PyMOL Python script that loads the backbone (N, CA, C, O; Angstrom):
from pymol import cmd

cmd.read_pdbstr("""\
ATOM      1  N   GLU A   1     -16.346  13.974  15.093  1.00  0.00           N
ATOM      2  CA  GLU A   1     -15.227  14.462  14.306  1.00  0.00           C
ATOM      3  C   GLU A   1     -13.938  13.971  14.933  1.00  0.00           C
ATOM      4  O   GLU A   1     -13.808  13.926  16.156  1.00  0.00           O
ATOM      5  N   GLU A   2     -12.999  13.609  14.102  1.00  0.00           N
ATOM      6  CA  GLU A   2     -11.722  13.111  14.603  1.00  0.00           C
ATOM      7  C   GLU A   2     -10.826  14.224  15.102  1.00  0.00           C
ATOM      8  O   GLU A   2     -10.991  15.395  14.760  1.00  0.00           O
ATOM      9  N   GLU A   3      -9.889  13.826  15.910  1.00  0.00           N
ATOM     10  CA  GLU A   3      -8.892  14.765  16.410  1.00  0.00           C
ATOM     11  C   GLU A   3      -7.969  15.198  15.276  1.00  0.00           C
ATOM     12  O   GLU A   3      -7.915  14.574  14.217  1.00  0.00           O
ATOM     13  N   LYS A   4      -7.256  16.269  15.527  1.00  0.00           N
ATOM     14  CA  LYS A   4      -6.318  16.780  14.532  1.00  0.00           C
ATOM     15  C   LYS A   4      -4.954  16.942  15.192  1.00  0.00           C
ATOM     16  O   LYS A   4      -4.849  16.938  16.419  1.00  0.00           O
ATOM     17  N   GLY A   5      -3.927  17.082  14.391  1.00  0.00           N
ATOM     18  CA  GLY A   5      -2.601  17.390  14.898  1.00  0.00           C
ATOM     19  C   GLY A   5      -1.978  16.281  15.720  1.00  0.00           C
ATOM     20  O   GLY A   5      -2.007  15.112  15.333  1.00  0.00           O
ATOM     21  N   LYS A   6      -1.406  16.661  16.874  1.00  0.00           N
ATOM     22  CA  LYS A   6      -0.670  15.713  17.710  1.00  0.00           C
ATOM     23  C   LYS A   6      -1.557  14.612  18.280  1.00  0.00           C
ATOM     24  O   LYS A   6      -1.108  13.475  18.426  1.00  0.00           O
ATOM     25  N   LYS A   7      -2.807  14.930  18.605  1.00  0.00           N
ATOM     26  CA  LYS A   7      -3.714  13.907  19.128  1.00  0.00           C
ATOM     27  C   LYS A   7      -4.001  12.846  18.065  1.00  0.00           C
ATOM     28  O   LYS A   7      -4.061  11.655  18.369  1.00  0.00           O
ATOM     29  N   LEU A   8      -4.176  13.285  16.825  1.00  0.00           N
ATOM     30  CA  LEU A   8      -4.405  12.349  15.723  1.00  0.00           C
ATOM     31  C   LEU A   8      -3.180  11.471  15.522  1.00  0.00           C
ATOM     32  O   LEU A   8      -3.306  10.256  15.365  1.00  0.00           O
ATOM     33  N   ASP A   9      -1.999  12.071  15.525  1.00  0.00           N
ATOM     34  CA  ASP A   9      -0.765  11.298  15.353  1.00  0.00           C
ATOM     35  C   ASP A   9      -0.600  10.279  16.472  1.00  0.00           C
ATOM     36  O   ASP A   9      -0.248   9.129  16.212  1.00  0.00           O
ATOM     37  N   ARG A  10      -0.848  10.686  17.712  1.00  0.00           N
ATOM     38  CA  ARG A  10      -0.692   9.779  18.848  1.00  0.00           C
ATOM     39  C   ARG A  10      -1.671   8.604  18.745  1.00  0.00           C
ATOM     40  O   ARG A  10      -1.297   7.458  18.996  1.00  0.00           O
ATOM     41  N   PHE A  11      -2.917   8.891  18.377  1.00  0.00           N
ATOM     42  CA  PHE A  11      -3.922   7.835  18.220  1.00  0.00           C
ATOM     43  C   PHE A  11      -3.540   6.884  17.088  1.00  0.00           C
ATOM     44  O   PHE A  11      -3.681   5.668  17.218  1.00  0.00           O
ATOM     45  N   THR A  12      -3.060   7.438  15.984  1.00  0.00           N
ATOM     46  CA  THR A  12      -2.676   6.610  14.841  1.00  0.00           C
ATOM     47  C   THR A  12      -1.515   5.685  15.192  1.00  0.00           C
ATOM     48  O   THR A  12      -1.508   4.520  14.795  1.00  0.00           O
ATOM     49  N   VAL A  13      -0.542   6.192  15.928  1.00  0.00           N
ATOM     50  CA  VAL A  13       0.594   5.370  16.361  1.00  0.00           C
ATOM     51  C   VAL A  13       0.108   4.253  17.287  1.00  0.00           C
ATOM     52  O   VAL A  13       0.604   3.129  17.213  1.00  0.00           O
ATOM     53  N   GLN A  14      -0.852   4.554  18.151  1.00  0.00           N
ATOM     54  CA  GLN A  14      -1.407   3.521  19.024  1.00  0.00           C
ATOM     55  C   GLN A  14      -2.093   2.432  18.215  1.00  0.00           C
ATOM     56  O   GLN A  14      -1.928   1.246  18.503  1.00  0.00           O
ATOM     57  N   LEU A  15      -2.867   2.828  17.196  1.00  0.00           N
ATOM     58  CA  LEU A  15      -3.520   1.836  16.329  1.00  0.00           C
ATOM     59  C   LEU A  15      -2.496   0.988  15.600  1.00  0.00           C
ATOM     60  O   LEU A  15      -2.617  -0.236  15.539  1.00  0.00           O
ATOM     61  N   ALA A  16      -1.493   1.639  15.052  1.00  0.00           N
ATOM     62  CA  ALA A  16      -0.466   0.920  14.296  1.00  0.00           C
ATOM     63  C   ALA A  16       0.292  -0.073  15.174  1.00  0.00           C
ATOM     64  O   ALA A  16       0.773  -1.097  14.688  1.00  0.00           O
ATOM     65  N   GLY A  17       0.396   0.230  16.452  1.00  0.00           N
ATOM     66  CA  GLY A  17       1.078  -0.669  17.374  1.00  0.00           C
ATOM     67  C   GLY A  17       0.352  -1.985  17.589  1.00  0.00           C
ATOM     68  O   GLY A  17       0.928  -2.921  18.143  1.00  0.00           O
ATOM     69  N   LEU A  18      -0.893  -2.075  17.166  1.00  0.00           N
ATOM     70  CA  LEU A  18      -1.696  -3.289  17.343  1.00  0.00           C
ATOM     71  C   LEU A  18      -1.596  -4.252  16.164  1.00  0.00           C
ATOM     72  O   LEU A  18      -2.181  -5.334  16.207  1.00  0.00           O
ATOM     73  N   ALA A  19      -0.868  -3.880  15.114  1.00  0.00           N
ATOM     74  CA  ALA A  19      -0.858  -4.703  13.898  1.00  0.00           C
ATOM     75  C   ALA A  19       0.530  -4.751  13.277  1.00  0.00           C
ATOM     76  O   ALA A  19       1.415  -3.967  13.621  1.00  0.00           O
ATOM     77  N   ASP A  20       0.696  -5.688  12.358  1.00  0.00           N
ATOM     78  CA  ASP A  20       1.939  -5.805  11.593  1.00  0.00           C
ATOM     79  C   ASP A  20       1.791  -5.211  10.197  1.00  0.00           C
ATOM     80  O   ASP A  20       2.746  -4.662   9.648  1.00  0.00           O
ATOM     81  N   VAL A  21       0.588  -5.321   9.621  1.00  0.00           N
ATOM     82  CA  VAL A  21       0.293  -4.770   8.291  1.00  0.00           C
ATOM     83  C   VAL A  21      -1.122  -4.206   8.313  1.00  0.00           C
ATOM     84  O   VAL A  21      -1.908  -4.510   9.211  1.00  0.00           O
ATOM     85  N   PHE A  22      -1.440  -3.379   7.312  1.00  0.00           N
ATOM     86  CA  PHE A  22      -2.783  -2.820   7.161  1.00  0.00           C
ATOM     87  C   PHE A  22      -3.335  -3.262   5.819  1.00  0.00           C
ATOM     88  O   PHE A  22      -2.712  -3.035   4.782  1.00  0.00           O
ATOM     89  N   VAL A  23      -4.506  -3.894   5.834  1.00  0.00           N
ATOM     90  CA  VAL A  23      -5.181  -4.315   4.612  1.00  0.00           C
ATOM     91  C   VAL A  23      -6.491  -3.546   4.529  1.00  0.00           C
ATOM     92  O   VAL A  23      -7.375  -3.714   5.370  1.00  0.00           O
ATOM     93  N   ASN A  24      -6.612  -2.696   3.502  1.00  0.00           N
ATOM     94  CA  ASN A  24      -7.819  -1.890   3.317  1.00  0.00           C
ATOM     95  C   ASN A  24      -8.761  -2.634   2.387  1.00  0.00           C
ATOM     96  O   ASN A  24      -8.440  -2.859   1.220  1.00  0.00           O
ATOM     97  N   ASP A  25      -9.903  -3.009   2.894  1.00  0.00           N
ATOM     98  CA  ASP A  25     -10.891  -3.701   2.084  1.00  0.00           C
ATOM     99  C   ASP A  25     -12.189  -2.902   2.044  1.00  0.00           C
ATOM    100  O   ASP A  25     -13.273  -3.469   1.904  1.00  0.00           O
ATOM    101  N   ALA A  26     -12.070  -1.580   2.168  1.00  0.00           N
ATOM    102  CA  ALA A  26     -13.232  -0.698   2.195  1.00  0.00           C
ATOM    103  C   ALA A  26     -13.085   0.361   1.118  1.00  0.00           C
ATOM    104  O   ALA A  26     -12.604   1.463   1.380  1.00  0.00           O
ATOM    105  N   PHE A  27     -13.502   0.021  -0.097  1.00  0.00           N
ATOM    106  CA  PHE A  27     -13.350   0.935  -1.231  1.00  0.00           C
ATOM    107  C   PHE A  27     -14.052   2.258  -0.981  1.00  0.00           C
ATOM    108  O   PHE A  27     -13.592   3.298  -1.452  1.00  0.00           O
ATOM    109  N   GLY A  28     -15.137   2.238  -0.263  1.00  0.00           N
ATOM    110  CA  GLY A  28     -15.940   3.432  -0.062  1.00  0.00           C
ATOM    111  C   GLY A  28     -15.448   4.356   1.038  1.00  0.00           C
ATOM    112  O   GLY A  28     -16.156   5.291   1.411  1.00  0.00           O
ATOM    113  N   SER A  29     -14.266   4.123   1.562  1.00  0.00           N
ATOM    114  CA  SER A  29     -13.773   4.983   2.656  1.00  0.00           C
ATOM    115  C   SER A  29     -13.085   6.212   2.083  1.00  0.00           C
ATOM    116  O   SER A  29     -11.861   6.250   1.958  1.00  0.00           O
ATOM    117  N   TRP A  30     -13.876   7.206   1.739  1.00  0.00           N
ATOM    118  CA  TRP A  30     -13.352   8.402   1.074  1.00  0.00           C
ATOM    119  C   TRP A  30     -12.765   9.404   2.049  1.00  0.00           C
ATOM    120  O   TRP A  30     -11.909  10.203   1.669  1.00  0.00           O
ATOM    121  N   GLN A  31     -13.204   9.380   3.284  1.00  0.00           N
ATOM    122  CA  GLN A  31     -12.699  10.338   4.258  1.00  0.00           C
ATOM    123  C   GLN A  31     -11.414   9.815   4.883  1.00  0.00           C
ATOM    124  O   GLN A  31     -11.254   8.613   5.090  1.00  0.00           O
ATOM    125  N   SER A  32     -10.511  10.723   5.177  1.00  0.00           N
ATOM    126  CA  SER A  32      -9.218  10.303   5.717  1.00  0.00           C
ATOM    127  C   SER A  32      -9.286  10.190   7.238  1.00  0.00           C
ATOM    128  O   SER A  32      -9.094  11.176   7.951  1.00  0.00           O
ATOM    129  N   HIS A  33      -9.555   8.998   7.723  1.00  0.00           N
ATOM    130  CA  HIS A  33      -9.614   8.715   9.149  1.00  0.00           C
ATOM    131  C   HIS A  33      -8.299   8.089   9.597  1.00  0.00           C
ATOM    132  O   HIS A  33      -7.528   7.585   8.781  1.00  0.00           O
ATOM    133  N   ALA A  34      -8.056   8.128  10.887  1.00  0.00           N
ATOM    134  CA  ALA A  34      -6.839   7.528  11.440  1.00  0.00           C
ATOM    135  C   ALA A  34      -6.762   6.040  11.108  1.00  0.00           C
ATOM    136  O   ALA A  34      -5.684   5.519  10.821  1.00  0.00           O
ATOM    137  N   SER A  35      -7.900   5.361  11.148  1.00  0.00           N
ATOM    138  CA  SER A  35      -7.909   3.912  10.955  1.00  0.00           C
ATOM    139  C   SER A  35      -7.913   3.480   9.497  1.00  0.00           C
ATOM    140  O   SER A  35      -7.737   2.296   9.213  1.00  0.00           O
ATOM    141  N   THR A  36      -8.108   4.407   8.566  1.00  0.00           N
ATOM    142  CA  THR A  36      -8.148   4.010   7.149  1.00  0.00           C
ATOM    143  C   THR A  36      -7.131   4.737   6.287  1.00  0.00           C
ATOM    144  O   THR A  36      -6.798   4.256   5.204  1.00  0.00           O
ATOM    145  N   TYR A  37      -6.630   5.873   6.728  1.00  0.00           N
ATOM    146  CA  TYR A  37      -5.700   6.648   5.902  1.00  0.00           C
ATOM    147  C   TYR A  37      -4.371   6.907   6.609  1.00  0.00           C
ATOM    148  O   TYR A  37      -3.308   6.544   6.106  1.00  0.00           O
ATOM    149  N   HIS A  38      -4.445   7.531   7.767  1.00  0.00           N
ATOM    150  CA  HIS A  38      -3.224   7.931   8.463  1.00  0.00           C
ATOM    151  C   HIS A  38      -2.395   6.737   8.920  1.00  0.00           C
ATOM    152  O   HIS A  38      -1.174   6.843   9.038  1.00  0.00           O
ATOM    153  N   ILE A  39      -3.034   5.615   9.174  1.00  0.00           N
ATOM    154  CA  ILE A  39      -2.321   4.426   9.621  1.00  0.00           C
ATOM    155  C   ILE A  39      -1.351   3.909   8.551  1.00  0.00           C
ATOM    156  O   ILE A  39      -0.384   3.215   8.863  1.00  0.00           O
ATOM    157  N   THR A  40      -1.618   4.253   7.301  1.00  0.00           N
ATOM    158  CA  THR A  40      -0.737   3.789   6.214  1.00  0.00           C
ATOM    159  C   THR A  40       0.646   4.430   6.271  1.00  0.00           C
ATOM    160  O   THR A  40       1.567   3.967   5.599  1.00  0.00           O
ATOM    161  N   LYS A  41       0.803   5.482   7.059  1.00  0.00           N
ATOM    162  CA  LYS A  41       2.119   6.102   7.239  1.00  0.00           C
ATOM    163  C   LYS A  41       3.003   5.280   8.166  1.00  0.00           C
ATOM    164  O   LYS A  41       4.222   5.455   8.181  1.00  0.00           O
ATOM    165  N   PHE A  42       2.394   4.382   8.940  1.00  0.00           N
ATOM    166  CA  PHE A  42       3.116   3.657   9.969  1.00  0.00           C
ATOM    167  C   PHE A  42       3.180   2.149   9.747  1.00  0.00           C
ATOM    168  O   PHE A  42       3.933   1.459  10.435  1.00  0.00           O
ATOM    169  N   LEU A  43       2.407   1.630   8.805  1.00  0.00           N
ATOM    170  CA  LEU A  43       2.383   0.187   8.542  1.00  0.00           C
ATOM    171  C   LEU A  43       2.481  -0.087   7.052  1.00  0.00           C
ATOM    172  O   LEU A  43       2.012   0.715   6.244  1.00  0.00           O
ATOM    173  N   PRO A  44       3.089  -1.220   6.672  1.00  0.00           N
ATOM    174  CA  PRO A  44       2.994  -1.629   5.269  1.00  0.00           C
ATOM    175  C   PRO A  44       1.511  -1.822   4.941  1.00  0.00           C
ATOM    176  O   PRO A  44       0.781  -2.449   5.708  1.00  0.00           O
ATOM    177  N   SER A  45       1.068  -1.285   3.803  1.00  0.00           N
ATOM    178  CA  SER A  45      -0.365  -1.247   3.508  1.00  0.00           C
ATOM    179  C   SER A  45      -0.672  -1.869   2.157  1.00  0.00           C
ATOM    180  O   SER A  45       0.075  -1.704   1.193  1.00  0.00           O
ATOM    181  N   TYR A  46      -1.786  -2.588   2.106  1.00  0.00           N
ATOM    182  CA  TYR A  46      -2.176  -3.318   0.902  1.00  0.00           C
ATOM    183  C   TYR A  46      -3.679  -3.195   0.674  1.00  0.00           C
ATOM    184  O   TYR A  46      -4.443  -2.926   1.601  1.00  0.00           O
ATOM    185  N   ALA A  47      -4.088  -3.395  -0.576  1.00  0.00           N
ATOM    186  CA  ALA A  47      -5.510  -3.467  -0.909  1.00  0.00           C
ATOM    187  C   ALA A  47      -5.985  -4.891  -0.658  1.00  0.00           C
ATOM    188  O   ALA A  47      -5.297  -5.855  -0.995  1.00  0.00           O
ATOM    189  N   GLY A  48      -7.170  -5.014  -0.064  1.00  0.00           N
ATOM    190  CA  GLY A  48      -7.748  -6.333   0.175  1.00  0.00           C
ATOM    191  C   GLY A  48      -8.407  -6.884  -1.083  1.00  0.00           C
ATOM    192  O   GLY A  48      -8.479  -6.201  -2.104  1.00  0.00           O
ATOM    193  N   LEU A  49      -8.881  -8.102  -1.005  1.00  0.00           N
ATOM    194  CA  LEU A  49      -9.465  -8.774  -2.176  1.00  0.00           C
ATOM    195  C   LEU A  49     -10.706  -8.060  -2.702  1.00  0.00           C
ATOM    196  O   LEU A  49     -10.880  -7.948  -3.915  1.00  0.00           O
ATOM    197  N   SER A  50     -11.568  -7.577  -1.816  1.00  0.00           N
ATOM    198  CA  SER A  50     -12.773  -6.870  -2.270  1.00  0.00           C
ATOM    199  C   SER A  50     -12.421  -5.571  -2.974  1.00  0.00           C
ATOM    200  O   SER A  50     -13.020  -5.233  -3.995  1.00  0.00           O
ATOM    201  N   MET A  51     -11.454  -4.845  -2.436  1.00  0.00           N
ATOM    202  CA  MET A  51     -11.041  -3.597  -3.075  1.00  0.00           C
ATOM    203  C   MET A  51     -10.399  -3.873  -4.433  1.00  0.00           C
ATOM    204  O   MET A  51     -10.653  -3.147  -5.394  1.00  0.00           O
ATOM    205  N   GLN A  52      -9.581  -4.902  -4.518  1.00  0.00           N
ATOM    206  CA  GLN A  52      -8.967  -5.256  -5.803  1.00  0.00           C
ATOM    207  C   GLN A  52     -10.039  -5.593  -6.832  1.00  0.00           C
ATOM    208  O   GLN A  52      -9.936  -5.197  -7.993  1.00  0.00           O
ATOM    209  N   ASP A  53     -11.058  -6.318  -6.412  1.00  0.00           N
ATOM    210  CA  ASP A  53     -12.153  -6.686  -7.318  1.00  0.00           C
ATOM    211  C   ASP A  53     -12.892  -5.442  -7.797  1.00  0.00           C
ATOM    212  O   ASP A  53     -13.210  -5.327  -8.981  1.00  0.00           O
ATOM    213  N   GLU A  54     -13.165  -4.515  -6.890  1.00  0.00           N
ATOM    214  CA  GLU A  54     -13.864  -3.284  -7.270  1.00  0.00           C
ATOM    215  C   GLU A  54     -13.016  -2.447  -8.217  1.00  0.00           C
ATOM    216  O   GLU A  54     -13.545  -1.878  -9.172  1.00  0.00           O
ATOM    217  N   LEU A  55     -11.721  -2.361  -7.975  1.00  0.00           N
ATOM    218  CA  LEU A  55     -10.844  -1.595  -8.855  1.00  0.00           C
ATOM    219  C   LEU A  55     -10.778  -2.198 -10.257  1.00  0.00           C
ATOM    220  O   LEU A  55     -10.653  -1.472 -11.243  1.00  0.00           O
ATOM    221  N   CYS A  56     -10.860  -3.519 -10.344  1.00  0.00           N
ATOM    222  CA  CYS A  56     -10.867  -4.172 -11.664  1.00  0.00           C
ATOM    223  C   CYS A  56     -12.127  -3.813 -12.451  1.00  0.00           C
ATOM    224  O   CYS A  56     -12.102  -3.811 -13.682  1.00  0.00           O
ATOM    225  N   HIS A  57     -13.220  -3.513 -11.763  1.00  0.00           N
ATOM    226  CA  HIS A  57     -14.477  -3.191 -12.439  1.00  0.00           C
ATOM    227  C   HIS A  57     -14.651  -1.701 -12.718  1.00  0.00           C
ATOM    228  O   HIS A  57     -15.598  -1.317 -13.405  1.00  0.00           O
ATOM    229  N   VAL A  58     -13.773  -0.865 -12.209  1.00  0.00           N
ATOM    230  CA  VAL A  58     -13.874   0.573 -12.453  1.00  0.00           C
ATOM    231  C   VAL A  58     -13.765   0.879 -13.941  1.00  0.00           C
ATOM    232  O   VAL A  58     -14.449   1.771 -14.442  1.00  0.00           O
ATOM    233  N   LYS A  59     -12.912   0.147 -14.651  1.00  0.00           N
ATOM    234  CA  LYS A  59     -12.725   0.375 -16.085  1.00  0.00           C
ATOM    235  C   LYS A  59     -14.044   0.224 -16.842  1.00  0.00           C
ATOM    236  O   LYS A  59     -14.333   1.011 -17.742  1.00  0.00           O
ATOM    237  N   SER A  60     -14.836  -0.773 -16.487  1.00  0.00           N
ATOM    238  CA  SER A  60     -16.108  -0.970 -17.186  1.00  0.00           C
ATOM    239  C   SER A  60     -17.112   0.136 -16.868  1.00  0.00           C
ATOM    240  O   SER A  60     -18.024   0.387 -17.655  1.00  0.00           O
ATOM    241  N   ILE A  61     -16.955   0.786 -15.740  1.00  0.00           N
ATOM    242  CA  ILE A  61     -17.840   1.900 -15.392  1.00  0.00           C
ATOM    243  C   ILE A  61     -17.416   3.169 -16.132  1.00  0.00           C
ATOM    244  O   ILE A  61     -18.255   3.920 -16.629  1.00  0.00           O
ATOM    245  N   LEU A  62     -16.106   3.396 -16.198  1.00  0.00           N
ATOM    246  CA  LEU A  62     -15.602   4.607 -16.851  1.00  0.00           C
ATOM    247  C   LEU A  62     -15.692   4.532 -18.376  1.00  0.00           C
ATOM    248  O   LEU A  62     -15.832   5.555 -19.045  1.00  0.00           O
ATOM    249  N   ASN A  63     -15.613   3.328 -18.914  1.00  0.00           N
ATOM    250  CA  ASN A  63     -15.697   3.119 -20.369  1.00  0.00           C
ATOM    251  C   ASN A  63     -16.721   2.030 -20.655  1.00  0.00           C
ATOM    252  O   ASN A  63     -16.333   0.919 -21.017  1.00  0.00           O
ATOM    253  N   PRO A  64     -18.012   2.306 -20.507  1.00  0.00           N
ATOM    254  CA  PRO A  64     -19.035   1.271 -20.665  1.00  0.00           C
ATOM    255  C   PRO A  64     -19.197   0.859 -22.132  1.00  0.00           C
ATOM    256  O   PRO A  64     -18.880   1.611 -23.054  1.00  0.00           O
ATOM    257  N   SER A  65     -19.692  -0.340 -22.304  1.00  0.00           N
ATOM    258  CA  SER A  65     -20.043  -0.803 -23.650  1.00  0.00           C
ATOM    259  C   SER A  65     -21.217   0.037 -24.140  1.00  0.00           C
ATOM    260  O   SER A  65     -22.133   0.338 -23.374  1.00  0.00           O
ATOM    261  N   ARG A  66     -21.190   0.405 -25.378  1.00  0.00           N
ATOM    262  CA  ARG A  66     -22.247   1.252 -25.962  1.00  0.00           C
ATOM    263  C   ARG A  66     -23.134   0.386 -26.855  1.00  0.00           C
ATOM    264  O   ARG A  66     -22.611  -0.531 -27.487  1.00  0.00           O
ATOM    265  N   PRO A  67     -24.389   0.612 -26.940  1.00  0.00           N
ATOM    266  CA  PRO A  67     -25.213   1.517 -26.136  1.00  0.00           C
ATOM    267  C   PRO A  67     -25.437   0.910 -24.746  1.00  0.00           C
ATOM    268  O   PRO A  67     -25.312  -0.298 -24.549  1.00  0.00           O
ATOM    269  N   PHE A  68     -25.763   1.761 -23.815  1.00  0.00           N
ATOM    270  CA  PHE A  68     -26.073   1.302 -22.484  1.00  0.00           C
ATOM    271  C   PHE A  68     -27.233   2.096 -21.920  1.00  0.00           C
ATOM    272  O   PHE A  68     -27.547   3.184 -22.403  1.00  0.00           O
ATOM    273  N   VAL A  69     -27.866   1.550 -20.901  1.00  0.00           N
ATOM    274  CA  VAL A  69     -29.025   2.196 -20.291  1.00  0.00           C
ATOM    275  C   VAL A  69     -28.723   2.384 -18.809  1.00  0.00           C
ATOM    276  O   VAL A  69     -28.207   1.484 -18.146  1.00  0.00           O
ATOM    277  N   ALA A  70     -29.051   3.561 -18.307  1.00  0.00           N
ATOM    278  CA  ALA A  70     -28.925   3.826 -16.871  1.00  0.00           C
ATOM    279  C   ALA A  70     -30.275   4.240 -16.337  1.00  0.00           C
ATOM    280  O   ALA A  70     -30.907   5.152 -16.869  1.00  0.00           O
ATOM    281  N   ILE A  71     -30.711   3.590 -15.311  1.00  0.00           N
ATOM    282  CA  ILE A  71     -31.974   3.931 -14.659  1.00  0.00           C
ATOM    283  C   ILE A  71     -31.623   4.591 -13.346  1.00  0.00           C
ATOM    284  O   ILE A  71     -30.998   3.985 -12.476  1.00  0.00           O
ATOM    285  N   VAL A  72     -32.036   5.849 -13.210  1.00  0.00           N
ATOM    286  CA  VAL A  72     -31.713   6.603 -11.997  1.00  0.00           C
ATOM    287  C   VAL A  72     -32.966   6.839 -11.205  1.00  0.00           C
ATOM    288  O   VAL A  72     -32.917   7.458 -10.143  1.00  0.00           O
TER     289      VAL A  72
END
""", "prot")
cmd.dss("prot")
cmd.show_as("cartoon", "prot")
cmd.util.cbc("prot")
cmd.orient("prot")
């Protein structure tokens, strides 16, 4: 489990000090970790190419062509 409060802030600032920008290319990172979420408070942040590609395909998942088949 990650630290909280001042320890989390201090760690995040240390991480941010190692970079000029943050590029998130991990669409599946749902939990807010220092290295994927909190760091965006300290660095200019952008979506990477893989994340952009996945976001472009979300529309087809939310509004699929009908009829469609799902095998679970």
